[in-house]
Phi, psi and omega in degrees: 000322178299326179297320179295318180296317178297319179295317179297318179296318180295318181287330176291323180292329185267002180290140178292153178266126175264111189306315184295339177280347177263349180291132176281100184292350178273349184261336183285159183231092182280157000282143180203168169240129182230130173284120178279311184189159169243115180266142178247129179279173184297340179256012177092355177296144180244141175234125177267138179241120182244149171259111175259092186267115185267329179226157183295124179304142177064007175244335182202165175206140180282129178304147188303320181299315178291317179297319180298317179291320175300314180305310182297321183287316180287345174301330178267311187294321177288325178299325178287338189250342184240110178299136179082010179310132176250303185198154174224109187243140182288147171288144176299334180283353177065032178253356181166206188219154164265131175246128175246136179212144173294143175081188181255139180222146178279150177297327178298312181297321178292320178297320177296316179297319178295315179301313179298321179294317179291326175298319177299312180298313186295320193242348185232331190296140170240175179302331178294339180270351180266108182287152168054054178245026178241174187298331182276340186241000182224137181284348177211060189298338180284343185260063175229149174209104177293323178302310180296320178300315180297315181297317179290322178300317178297317180299315180295316179296322178299325179282332182088147181254121180268149173267016178218125186292342185245358187227111182279000180278351183257051183276135178265000000 
């Protein structure tokens, strides 16, 4: 039995740390853009990882249909605005997205790109602007809502997007 306990302790010590699981979600002030980390690959390439938090954790969550439509739309709009864009994936908690991009980017520039993308969704987007929302190009094509995406985009824009997770005075 002591061998099992020693094995469990050793495997717990060697588990990787997931940064977002160490973040105190009660201290941040959404909406914001936060640089999580810049990882460097073996050949010197850098990848920036951002937390794009759209709603306050544990106080609200964007309904899946609206979040799904925002996800599909910003896959194009952020790609147009952020050089080296790799991917933007939703958090399971439905409060925002992880953004990955090659190179280094300022939180301010990413916040501006996010703001412009949400402005497009809120005030200009039509179904023709939402990519991959049909049965052949989406794994859950029935779970989209442009109406919900627009309403949440407006709410987020009304609150303003900060380039600092703890300071609401830095709104872009």
